[in-house]
N, C-alpha and C positions, 0 to 999 in steps of 0.2 A: 366248236370252228363254226368262225365267223362265214356266211356264205359272202365271199367277198371273188371273184377270179384275180388271180394272182398277178394277171397281165394287163388285163382292161378294167379291171378297179369297178367290175358292173357289179352292181348292190341290189337287193330285191326292192321293189317297189310296194306301194301298198295302192289299192284299189277300193270298189265296190263288186261284189257277186248281185248280178240285178235277176230278180224274179219276175214273172211272167205280168205279176201285179204292180213290177215294179219298186219293191221294196229292195234296198238297197243296203248289204250289208259288207262291214269289212273284212278282206281280204290283202293276200300277198301274192306277186308275183315273183317268183323265185329262179334268178339265174341258172341255166342247165349246167352246172358242176361238175366236171369230170376227175378225177383221179391221175392223172396224165407222169409216165414216166420217159422223159424226154432225153435224151442221148448227150449227153456235154462231150464233143471231141476232145476238146483242151486239157477237161480235167480229165475224163478218160473214166469215166463212172457214170449212172443214171442221177438224174435229178426226178425229185418229186414235187409235184405243185398243182393246186385247185384249181382247175383252170374252164371256163365256157370254152362250149363247142366253138365260138368264134374265135378266143384265144388260140387254141390248136390250131386254127386255119392261119393268125395272123404268124406264128411263130414259125410254122415251114413254109409260109410264103416270103418271108424274112433269112432262107436258107437256113433254119434251124434256132436252137436257144443260144449259140455260143454267140452267132454273128446278130440275135436280137436285143440279147442283150447290153452287148457291146455301143450297137448303135442308137439306141434310146438312153432319152437322157432321165436320170434319177429323178427327176418330179415326175417324171412318169411312172414309175415303178411302184411296187409296196414295198414293206421292208424286208420280206424273206428274197424278193428278186434283188434287190440291192445288194441282201447277204453271198447271194449265188455269185452276183457279177463282180464283187470284187472279191471272192473265190478266183472268181476265171481270170483277172486282170493281176491277179498275186502271182499265179500260173504262169500265165505267158510271160510275167516278167522274169522270173526265175529259167524260163526258157531262150530269153529271148540274152541273158545273162552268160548261158553256158555257150551260148554259140562265140 
């Protein structure tokens, strides 16, 4: 699993541990990733994503996973999020055709 947020695209950063004697050793700063199940109202199922805590707040502030993905451009989404967005659009088109 790569440690990348599927909403915000946050990745691990690199830096140094600095000791009292100021000896610097390499280290990685990892993002706070969580496995989250968002409820998609259009699909009627849960969608699992690896998301940072900031990504969870972003989705909730935009009114849920459906509205967030539909209102976000494809250039700002990861391939996994693009696939979910395509499924949502396809399901939305089917529902519109039935009416």
